[in-house]
TIROKE-768430 format. One record per residue: x, y negated, z negated of N, C-alpha, C in turn; residue number from 1; residue in three letters. Coordinates in Angstrom, 2 decimals. Each point is the difference from the previous one (the first is absolute). Last residue first. Example, Ala and Ser with C-alpha at 12.3 -4.5 7.8 and 13.67 -1.06 7.14 Angstrom:
TIROKE-768430
+---------+---------+---------+---------+---------+---------+---------+---------+---------+-----+-----+
!     npx !     npy !     npz !    capx !    capy !    capz !     cpx !     cpy !     cpz !   n ! res !
+---------+---------+---------+---------+---------+---------+---------+---------+---------+-----+-----+
!   12.85 !    2.25 !   -7.08 !    0.82 !   -1.19 !   -0.06 !   -0.77 !   -1.09 !   -0.73 !   2 ! SER !
!    0.29 !    5.72 !    0.07 !   -0.89 !   -1.19 !    0.00 !    0.90 !   -1.20 !    0.00 !   1 ! ALA !
+---------+---------+---------+---------+---------+---------+---------+---------+---------+-----+-----+
//
This chain:
TIROKE-768430
+---------+---------+---------+---------+---------+---------+---------+---------+---------+-----+-----+
!     npx !     npy !     npz !    capx !    capy !    capz !     cpx !     cpy !     cpz !   n ! res !
+---------+---------+---------+---------+---------+---------+---------+---------+---------+-----+-----+
!  111.63 !  -43.09 ! -128.67 !    0.19 !   -1.42 !   -0.35 !   -0.41 !   -0.92 !    1.12 ! 152 ! UNK !
!    0.17 !    4.93 !   -0.01 !   -1.27 !   -0.56 !   -0.46 !    0.11 !   -1.48 !   -0.34 ! 151 ! UNK !
!    3.81 !    2.52 !    1.44 !   -1.02 !    0.13 !    1.05 !   -1.32 !   -0.63 !   -0.41 ! 150 ! UNK !
!    3.66 !    0.31 !   -3.06 !    0.28 !   -0.99 !    1.05 !   -1.13 !    0.00 !    1.03 ! 149 ! UNK !
!   -0.17 !    3.29 !   -3.31 !   -0.32 !   -1.31 !   -0.59 !    0.25 !   -1.11 !    1.02 ! 148 ! UNK !
!    1.27 !    4.38 !    1.08 !   -1.45 !   -0.16 !    0.13 !   -0.44 !   -1.33 !   -0.60 ! 147 ! UNK !
!    4.92 !   -0.01 !    1.76 !   -0.74 !    0.84 !   -0.94 !   -1.49 !   -0.18 !    0.25 ! 146 ! UNK !
!    5.00 !   -0.70 !    2.99 !   -1.31 !   -0.46 !   -0.48 !   -0.63 !    1.01 !   -0.95 ! 145 ! UNK !
!    5.33 !   -0.49 !    0.17 !   -1.03 !    0.49 !    0.91 !   -1.35 !   -0.48 !   -0.52 ! 144 ! UNK !
!    5.35 !   -1.66 !   -0.73 !   -1.35 !    0.12 !   -0.54 !   -0.96 !    0.43 !    1.10 ! 143 ! UNK !
!    4.71 !   -1.10 !    0.42 !   -0.31 !    1.42 !   -0.05 !   -1.41 !    0.22 !   -0.55 ! 142 ! UNK !
!    1.03 !   -4.36 !    2.78 !    0.60 !    0.58 !   -1.19 !   -0.31 !    1.48 !    0.04 ! 141 ! UNK !
!   -0.21 !   -4.80 !    3.14 !   -0.10 !    1.45 !    0.01 !    0.70 !    0.50 !   -1.24 ! 140 ! UNK !
!    0.02 !   -4.45 !    0.30 !   -1.37 !    0.26 !    0.43 !   -0.24 !    1.50 !    0.05 ! 139 ! UNK !
!    4.20 !   -2.36 !   -1.02 !   -0.73 !    0.72 !   -1.05 !   -1.45 !    0.25 !    0.37 ! 138 ! UNK !
!    4.32 !   -0.26 !    3.52 !   -0.83 !   -0.85 !   -0.85 !   -0.74 !    0.84 !   -1.03 ! 137 ! UNK !
!    2.89 !    1.64 !    3.64 !    0.63 !   -0.20 !   -1.30 !   -0.87 !   -0.82 !   -0.95 ! 136 ! UNK !
!   -2.48 !    2.98 !    3.57 !    1.00 !   -1.05 !    0.12 !    0.63 !   -0.16 !   -1.37 ! 135 ! UNK !
!   -3.31 !    3.69 !    3.00 !    0.67 !   -0.41 !   -1.23 !    1.02 !   -1.07 !    0.31 ! 134 ! UNK !
!   -4.38 !    0.46 !    2.92 !    1.28 !    0.69 !   -0.13 !    0.64 !   -0.50 !   -1.27 ! 133 ! UNK !
!   -5.30 !    0.64 !    0.78 !    1.07 !   -0.94 !    0.26 !    1.28 !    0.77 !   -0.03 ! 132 ! UNK !
!   -5.71 !    0.51 !   -0.08 !    1.27 !    0.66 !    0.22 !    1.00 !   -1.10 !    0.26 ! 131 ! UNK !
!   -4.32 !   -0.73 !   -0.31 !    0.52 !   -0.25 !   -1.31 !    1.28 !    0.80 !    0.01 ! 130 ! UNK !
!   -2.48 !    0.34 !    3.76 !    1.14 !   -0.87 !   -0.10 !    0.08 !   -0.67 !   -1.34 ! 129 ! UNK !
!   -3.64 !    2.80 !    0.75 !    1.28 !    0.69 !   -0.24 !    1.19 !   -0.89 !    0.19 ! 128 ! UNK !
!   -4.36 !   -1.96 !    0.49 !    0.19 !    0.59 !   -1.32 !    1.29 !    0.79 !   -0.13 ! 127 ! UNK !
!    0.04 !   -3.91 !    3.61 !   -1.08 !    0.89 !   -0.44 !    0.35 !    0.67 !   -1.32 ! 126 ! UNK !
!    1.44 !   -4.94 !    2.53 !    0.46 !    1.27 !   -0.53 !   -1.19 !    0.81 !   -0.52 ! 125 ! UNK !
!   -0.60 !   -3.57 !    3.99 !    0.18 !    0.03 !   -1.45 !    0.33 !    1.40 !   -0.47 ! 124 ! UNK !
!    1.34 !   -0.46 !    4.86 !   -1.16 !   -0.59 !   -0.67 !    0.24 !    0.11 !   -1.50 ! 123 ! UNK !
!    2.77 !    1.38 !    4.09 !    0.40 !   -0.89 !   -1.08 !   -1.20 !   -0.76 !   -0.55 ! 122 ! UNK !
!   -0.76 !    3.30 !    3.48 !    1.02 !    0.53 !   -0.91 !    0.30 !   -0.90 !   -1.18 ! 121 ! UNK !
!   -3.38 !   -0.93 !    3.47 !   -0.04 !    1.45 !   -0.18 !    1.00 !    0.54 !   -1.01 ! 120 ! UNK !
!   -0.51 !   -4.75 !    1.25 !   -1.35 !    0.50 !   -0.26 !   -0.05 !    1.49 !   -0.32 ! 119 ! UNK !
!    4.18 !   -2.13 !    1.11 !   -0.57 !   -0.65 !   -1.18 !   -1.37 !    0.58 !   -0.35 ! 118 ! UNK !
!    2.13 !    1.45 !    3.96 !    0.71 !    0.49 !   -1.19 !   -0.63 !   -0.58 !   -1.25 ! 117 ! UNK !
!   -1.70 !   -1.56 !    4.07 !   -0.30 !    1.42 !   -0.16 !    0.64 !    0.54 !   -1.28 ! 116 ! UNK !
!    1.01 !   -4.43 !    1.28 !   -1.38 !    0.11 !   -0.48 !   -0.36 !    1.46 !   -0.26 ! 115 ! UNK !
!    5.14 !   -1.04 !   -0.41 !   -1.00 !   -0.20 !    1.05 !   -1.39 !    0.15 !   -0.60 ! 114 ! UNK !
!    3.87 !   -1.63 !   -3.29 !   -0.42 !    1.21 !    0.73 !   -1.02 !   -0.35 !    1.08 ! 113 ! UNK !
!    3.96 !   -3.35 !   -1.67 !   -1.41 !    0.33 !   -0.27 !   -0.38 !    1.25 !    0.78 ! 112 ! UNK !
!    5.09 !   -0.24 !   -1.16 !   -0.95 !   -0.95 !    0.58 !   -1.42 !    0.42 !   -0.34 ! 111 ! UNK !
!    4.10 !    2.14 !   -1.63 !   -0.50 !    0.49 !    1.29 !   -0.91 !   -0.99 !    0.73 ! 110 ! UNK !
!    2.25 !   -0.92 !   -4.31 !    0.91 !    0.92 !    0.69 !   -0.44 !    0.30 !    1.42 ! 109 ! UNK !
!   -2.62 !   -2.80 !   -2.93 !    1.35 !   -0.59 !    0.12 !    0.91 !    0.87 !    0.85 ! 108 ! UNK !
!   -4.30 !    1.63 !   -1.04 !   -0.07 !   -1.09 !    0.97 !    1.35 !   -0.69 !    0.19 ! 107 ! UNK !
!   -0.34 !    3.42 !   -3.28 !   -0.25 !    0.55 !    1.33 !    0.03 !   -1.11 !    1.04 ! 106 ! UNK !
!    0.20 !   -1.22 !   -4.51 !    1.28 !    0.57 !    0.45 !   -0.14 !    0.57 !    1.41 ! 105 ! UNK !
!   -3.93 !   -1.56 !   -2.03 !    0.91 !   -1.11 !    0.29 !    1.34 !    0.51 !    0.53 ! 104 ! UNK !
!   -3.13 !    3.21 !   -1.45 !   -0.47 !   -0.66 !    1.23 !    0.90 !   -1.17 !    0.39 ! 103 ! UNK !
!    0.86 !    2.17 !   -4.10 !    0.32 !    0.88 !    1.12 !   -0.42 !   -0.64 !    1.32 ! 102 ! UNK !
!   -1.25 !   -2.17 !   -3.96 !    1.44 !   -0.15 !    0.26 !    0.43 !    0.87 !    1.18 ! 101 ! UNK !
!   -4.43 !    0.42 !   -1.49 !    0.19 !   -1.32 !    0.60 !    1.47 !   -0.23 !    0.35 ! 100 ! UNK !
!   -1.02 !    3.94 !   -2.33 !   -0.56 !    0.06 !    1.36 !    0.23 !   -1.34 !    0.71 !  99 ! UNK !
!    1.14 !    0.23 !   -4.52 !    0.97 !    0.73 !    0.82 !   -0.48 !    0.12 !    1.44 !  98 ! UNK !
!   -2.94 !   -1.88 !   -3.13 !    1.14 !   -0.90 !    0.22 !    1.04 !    0.66 !    0.91 !  97 ! UNK !
!   -3.61 !    2.65 !   -1.35 !   -0.45 !   -1.02 !    0.94 !    1.10 !   -1.01 !    0.30 !  96 ! UNK !
!    0.86 !    3.28 !   -3.27 !   -0.15 !    0.63 !    1.32 !   -0.39 !   -1.05 !    1.03 !  95 ! UNK !
!    0.14 !   -1.36 !   -4.47 !    1.35 !    0.18 !    0.54 !   -0.04 !    0.64 !    1.38 !  94 ! UNK !
!   -4.06 !   -0.38 !   -2.32 !    0.47 !   -1.33 !    0.40 !    1.40 !    0.08 !    0.61 !  93 ! UNK !
!   -1.70 !    3.90 !   -1.87 !   -0.71 !   -0.30 !    1.24 !    0.40 !   -1.38 !    0.52 !  92 ! UNK !
!    1.63 !    1.22 !   -4.18 !    0.65 !    0.82 !    1.02 !   -0.65 !   -0.24 !    1.37 !  91 ! UNK !
!   -1.95 !   -1.99 !   -3.77 !    1.29 !   -0.65 !    0.32 !    0.73 !    0.75 !    1.11 !  90 ! UNK !
!   -4.05 !    1.92 !   -1.70 !   -0.23 !   -1.24 !    0.76 !    1.31 !   -0.68 !    0.42 !  89 ! UNK !
!    0.17 !    5.34 !   -0.87 !   -0.60 !   -1.15 !   -0.66 !   -0.02 !   -1.23 !    0.88 !  88 ! UNK !
!    1.97 !    4.04 !    1.56 !    0.31 !    0.05 !   -1.43 !   -0.50 !   -1.25 !   -0.73 !  87 ! UNK !
!    0.06 !    1.17 !    4.87 !   -0.98 !    0.84 !   -0.70 !    0.15 !   -0.04 !   -1.52 !  86 ! UNK !
!    2.86 !   -2.09 !    3.49 !   -1.31 !   -0.62 !    0.05 !   -1.06 !    0.75 !   -0.79 !  85 ! UNK !
!    4.12 !    2.71 !    1.57 !    0.08 !   -1.46 !   -0.05 !   -1.39 !   -0.59 !    0.19 !  84 ! UNK !
!    1.48 !    4.76 !    0.16 !   -0.87 !   -0.50 !   -1.06 !   -0.05 !   -1.52 !   -0.09 !  83 ! UNK !
!    2.77 !    3.25 !    2.85 !   -1.41 !   -0.05 !    0.40 !   -0.96 !   -0.61 !   -1.02 !  82 ! UNK !
!    5.34 !   -0.10 !    1.77 !   -0.68 !   -0.13 !   -1.29 !   -1.49 !   -0.18 !    0.24 !  81 ! UNK !
!    4.87 !    1.90 !    2.50 !   -1.36 !   -0.45 !    0.23 !   -0.70 !   -0.03 !   -1.36 !  80 ! UNK !
!    5.54 !   -0.19 !    1.60 !   -1.13 !    0.59 !   -0.72 !   -1.31 !   -0.69 !    0.34 !  79 ! UNK !
!    4.89 !    0.85 !    2.45 !   -0.99 !   -1.06 !   -0.18 !   -1.25 !    0.61 !   -0.63 !  78 ! UNK !
!    5.37 !    1.54 !   -0.10 !   -1.38 !    0.45 !    0.23 !   -0.94 !   -1.15 !   -0.29 !  77 ! UNK !
!    5.07 !   -0.93 !    1.77 !   -0.66 !    0.54 !   -1.19 !   -1.43 !    0.39 !    0.38 !  76 ! UNK !
!    2.85 !   -2.03 !    3.10 !    1.08 !    0.50 !   -0.85 !   -0.54 !    0.56 !   -1.31 !  75 ! UNK !
!   -2.39 !   -1.93 !    4.01 !    0.19 !   -0.78 !   -1.22 !    1.24 !    0.41 !   -0.80 !  74 ! UNK !
!   -1.18 !    2.10 !    4.31 !   -0.41 !   -1.41 !    0.10 !    0.45 !   -0.80 !   -1.21 !  73 ! UNK !
!    0.88 !    4.73 !    0.26 !    0.59 !   -0.64 !    1.19 !   -0.31 !   -1.49 !    0.06 !  72 ! UNK !
!   -1.98 !    2.61 !   -3.42 !    1.45 !   -0.06 !   -0.21 !    0.67 !   -0.72 !    1.16 !  71 ! UNK !
!   -4.58 !    0.87 !    0.40 !    0.26 !   -1.02 !   -1.02 !    1.50 !   -0.17 !   -0.23 !  70 ! UNK !
!   -1.36 !    3.48 !    2.84 !   -0.23 !   -1.31 !    0.63 !    0.28 !   -1.13 !   -0.99 !  69 ! UNK !
!    0.17 !    4.42 !   -1.65 !    1.12 !   -0.27 !    0.92 !   -0.14 !   -1.37 !    0.65 !  68 ! UNK !
!   -3.56 !    1.45 !   -2.72 !    1.20 !   -0.22 !   -0.82 !    1.20 !   -0.32 !    0.88 !  67 ! UNK !
!   -3.98 !    1.17 !    2.19 !   -0.13 !   -1.29 !   -0.65 !    1.24 !   -0.32 !   -0.84 !  66 ! UNK !
!   -0.28 !    4.27 !    2.02 !    0.21 !   -1.05 !    0.99 !   -0.04 !   -1.38 !   -0.66 !  65 ! UNK !
!   -1.05 !    3.65 !   -2.74 !    1.40 !    0.07 !    0.41 !    0.32 !   -1.12 !    0.99 !  64 ! UNK !
!   -4.53 !    0.46 !   -1.46 !    0.92 !   -0.44 !   -1.05 !    1.46 !   -0.01 !    0.42 !  63 ! UNK !
!   -4.75 !   -0.54 !    2.16 !    1.14 !    0.77 !    0.54 !    1.19 !   -0.38 !   -0.88 !  62 ! UNK !
!   -3.76 !   -2.23 !   -1.15 !   -0.37 !    1.42 !   -0.09 !    1.05 !    0.92 !    0.61 !  61 ! UNK !
!    0.31 !   -4.83 !    0.27 !    0.42 !    0.55 !   -1.29 !   -0.30 !    1.49 !   -0.11 !  60 ! UNK !
!   -1.57 !   -2.34 !    3.75 !    1.46 !    0.10 !    0.07 !    0.51 !    0.65 !   -1.29 !  59 ! UNK !
!   -4.55 !   -1.00 !    0.18 !    0.32 !    1.14 !    0.86 !    1.50 !    0.18 !    0.15 !  58 ! UNK !
!   -1.51 !   -3.77 !   -2.42 !   -0.36 !    1.24 !   -0.70 !    0.37 !    1.23 !    0.83 !  57 ! UNK !
!    0.50 !   -4.23 !    2.02 !    1.03 !    0.24 !   -1.01 !   -0.29 !    1.30 !   -0.74 !  56 ! UNK !
!   -3.28 !   -1.52 !    2.91 !    1.14 !    0.51 !    0.76 !    1.14 !    0.35 !   -0.95 !  55 ! UNK !
!   -3.67 !   -2.12 !   -1.89 !   -0.35 !    1.38 !    0.38 !    1.14 !    0.64 !    0.78 !  54 ! UNK !
!    0.46 !   -4.52 !   -1.06 !    0.16 !    0.83 !   -1.19 !   -0.36 !    1.45 !    0.30 !  53 ! UNK !
!   -0.78 !   -3.12 !    3.30 !    1.45 !    0.17 !   -0.12 !    0.28 !    0.87 !   -1.22 !  52 ! UNK !
!   -4.41 !   -1.26 !    0.64 !    0.40 !    1.04 !    0.95 !    1.50 !    0.21 !    0.03 !  51 ! UNK !
!   -1.75 !   -3.40 !   -3.08 !   -0.61 !    1.33 !   -0.18 !    0.52 !    1.06 !    0.98 !  50 ! UNK !
!    3.29 !   -4.06 !   -1.08 !   -1.43 !    0.03 !    0.26 !   -0.48 !    1.46 !    0.07 !  49 ! UNK !
!    4.29 !   -1.21 !   -3.09 !   -0.43 !    0.25 !    1.38 !   -1.51 !   -0.14 !    0.17 !  48 ! UNK !
!    3.77 !   -2.34 !   -3.41 !   -1.24 !    0.78 !   -0.02 !   -0.45 !    0.21 !    1.44 !  47 ! UNK !
!    4.66 !   -1.48 !   -3.14 !   -0.63 !    0.03 !    1.32 !   -1.19 !    0.95 !   -0.03 !  46 ! UNK !
!    3.04 !   -2.85 !   -3.54 !   -0.90 !    1.16 !   -0.03 !   -0.80 !   -0.02 !    1.30 !  45 ! UNK !
!    5.14 !   -2.10 !   -0.92 !   -1.44 !   -0.23 !    0.16 !   -0.77 !    1.31 !   -0.11 !  44 ! UNK !
!    4.86 !   -0.45 !   -0.05 !   -0.56 !   -0.51 !   -1.26 !   -1.52 !   -0.19 !    0.07 !  43 ! UNK !
!    2.67 !    1.46 !    3.82 !    0.10 !    0.99 !   -1.07 !   -0.63 !   -0.45 !   -1.32 !  42 ! UNK !
!   -0.04 !   -1.15 !    5.19 !   -0.55 !   -0.72 !   -1.15 !   -0.05 !    0.91 !   -1.21 !  41 ! UNK !
!    1.49 !    1.47 !    4.37 !    0.51 !   -1.37 !   -0.04 !   -0.44 !   -0.79 !   -1.23 !  40 ! UNK !
!   -1.46 !    4.57 !    0.81 !    1.46 !   -0.03 !    0.05 !    0.54 !   -1.40 !   -0.22 !  39 ! UNK !
!   -4.67 !    0.62 !    0.37 !    0.49 !    0.60 !   -1.25 !    1.52 !   -0.07 !   -0.07 !  38 ! UNK !
!   -2.03 !   -1.37 !    3.99 !   -0.27 !   -0.97 !   -1.07 !    0.49 !    0.53 !   -1.35 !  37 ! UNK !
!    0.25 !    2.94 !    3.59 !    0.99 !   -1.06 !    0.15 !   -0.21 !   -1.09 !   -1.06 !  36 ! UNK !
!   -3.17 !    3.45 !    0.28 !    1.27 !    0.51 !   -0.53 !    1.09 !   -1.05 !    0.08 !  35 ! UNK !
!   -4.13 !   -1.09 !    1.93 !   -0.13 !    0.12 !   -1.45 !    1.30 !    0.48 !   -0.63 !  34 ! UNK !
!   -0.27 !   -0.01 !    4.65 !    0.13 !   -1.37 !   -0.51 !   -0.11 !   -0.02 !   -1.52 !  33 ! UNK !
!   -0.80 !    4.06 !    2.15 !    1.42 !   -0.33 !    0.10 !    0.26 !   -1.42 !   -0.51 !  32 ! UNK !
!   -4.43 !    1.30 !    0.31 !    0.66 !    0.74 !   -1.09 !    1.50 !   -0.28 !    0.01 !  31 ! UNK !
!   -2.61 !   -1.68 !    3.53 !   -0.21 !   -0.78 !   -1.22 !    0.64 !    0.68 !   -1.21 !  30 ! UNK !
!    0.14 !    2.29 !    4.09 !    0.77 !   -1.24 !    0.13 !   -0.12 !   -0.84 !   -1.27 !  29 ! UNK !
!   -2.67 !    3.85 !    0.26 !    1.42 !    0.34 !   -0.17 !    0.86 !   -1.25 !    0.09 !  28 ! UNK !
!   -4.56 !   -0.35 !    0.99 !    0.24 !    0.04 !   -1.44 !    1.46 !    0.35 !   -0.28 !  27 ! UNK !
!   -1.32 !    0.13 !    4.45 !   -0.11 !   -1.38 !   -0.47 !    0.30 !   -0.06 !   -1.51 !  26 ! UNK !
!   -0.31 !    4.20 !    2.00 !    1.25 !   -0.66 !    0.39 !    0.02 !   -1.46 !   -0.44 !  25 ! UNK !
!   -3.95 !    2.47 !   -0.71 !    1.07 !    0.53 !   -0.85 !    1.33 !   -0.66 !    0.33 !  24 ! UNK !
!   -3.70 !   -0.99 !    2.75 !   -0.12 !   -0.65 !   -1.30 !    1.12 !    0.47 !   -0.94 !  23 ! UNK !
!   -0.24 !    2.03 !    4.25 !    0.29 !   -1.43 !    0.15 !   -0.04 !   -0.71 !   -1.36 !  22 ! UNK !
!   -1.32 !    4.52 !    0.27 !    1.45 !   -0.13 !    0.13 !    0.38 !   -1.48 !    0.07 !  21 ! UNK !
!   -4.43 !    1.13 !   -2.63 !    0.45 !    0.10 !    1.39 !    1.52 !   -0.15 !    0.01 !  20 ! UNK !
!   -2.26 !    2.03 !   -4.41 !    0.21 !   -1.27 !    0.70 !    0.35 !    0.26 !    1.45 !  19 ! UNK !
!   -1.00 !    3.15 !   -3.84 !   -0.73 !   -0.05 !    1.26 !    0.11 !   -1.33 !    0.73 !  18 ! UNK !
!    2.06 !    1.83 !   -4.22 !   -1.03 !   -1.02 !   -0.09 !   -0.83 !   -0.12 !    1.27 !  17 ! UNK !
!    2.52 !    4.63 !   -1.43 !    0.39 !   -1.39 !   -0.19 !   -1.20 !   -0.92 !   -0.12 !  16 ! UNK !
!   -0.17 !    4.80 !    0.84 !    1.05 !   -0.12 !   -1.01 !    0.36 !   -1.44 !   -0.34 !  15 ! UNK !
!   -3.43 !    1.07 !    3.29 !   -0.23 !    0.89 !   -1.14 !    0.99 !   -0.24 !   -1.14 !  14 ! UNK !
!    0.18 !   -2.43 !    4.19 !   -1.36 !   -0.19 !   -0.53 !   -0.28 !    0.86 !   -1.23 !  13 ! UNK !
!    4.76 !   -2.23 !    1.82 !   -0.72 !    1.27 !   -0.03 !   -1.35 !   -0.18 !   -0.68 !  12 ! UNK !
!    3.42 !   -3.41 !    0.33 !   -1.01 !    0.01 !    1.07 !   -0.80 !    1.30 !    0.04 !  11 ! UNK !
!    3.57 !   -0.64 !   -3.23 !   -1.05 !   -1.01 !   -0.20 !   -1.09 !    0.08 !    1.07 !  10 ! UNK !
!    3.93 !    2.79 !    0.30 !   -0.85 !    0.38 !   -1.13 !   -1.20 !   -0.95 !   -0.13 !   9 ! UNK !
!    3.26 !   -1.06 !    3.19 !   -0.67 !    1.25 !    0.40 !   -0.97 !    0.44 !   -1.10 !   8 ! UNK !
!    2.80 !   -3.65 !   -0.95 !   -1.08 !   -0.36 !    0.92 !   -0.78 !    1.23 !    0.43 !   7 ! UNK !
!    3.81 !    0.68 !   -2.55 !   -1.02 !   -0.62 !   -0.84 !   -1.20 !   -0.38 !    0.87 !   6 ! UNK !
!    3.87 !    1.69 !    2.12 !   -0.73 !    1.06 !   -0.72 !   -1.12 !   -0.56 !   -0.89 !   5 ! UNK !
!    2.79 !   -3.15 !    2.36 !   -0.91 !    0.75 !    0.86 !   -0.73 !    1.12 !   -0.75 !   4 ! UNK !
!    3.50 !   -3.38 !   -1.35 !   -1.29 !    0.15 !   -0.69 !   -1.02 !    0.77 !    0.83 !   3 ! UNK !
!    5.62 !   -1.10 !   -0.54 !   -0.99 !    0.67 !    0.85 !   -1.28 !    0.24 !   -0.79 !   2 ! UNK !
!    4.27 !   -3.65 !   -0.22 !   -0.80 !    0.91 !   -0.79 !   -1.11 !    0.54 !    0.90 !   1 ! UNK !
+---------+---------+---------+---------+---------+---------+---------+---------+---------+-----+-----+
//
């Protein structure tokens, strides 16, 4: 899978995030690991760390490429669910459990991350990694957050 166009967009100071090329390539490696975890753990709710999630967002923005890449990797479209953790206290608890499970699956598959990766990429999940990928579990539903959820 060629992610060079995504990196070009991300490193752009005006159109992207202005990351250094070195950092963008580091995040790309972790993004590929995230996709592999999704592929190998279809029943789990895999939650990406913040910058991996940002990389995922930029990949998704190239809708045609993302759809083709998903078909090539998974055989189906890997959906992004940006509301995980925003639909009340129980949903936030599920997000935190999914984050812990993702970290365990990561270490089982790839070993412990290096100090640099752990401190810069695999730190505690941030607010948009309430983004998760859809899994067959009931953690992701079609329920979107409401203003009542936000004030709870």
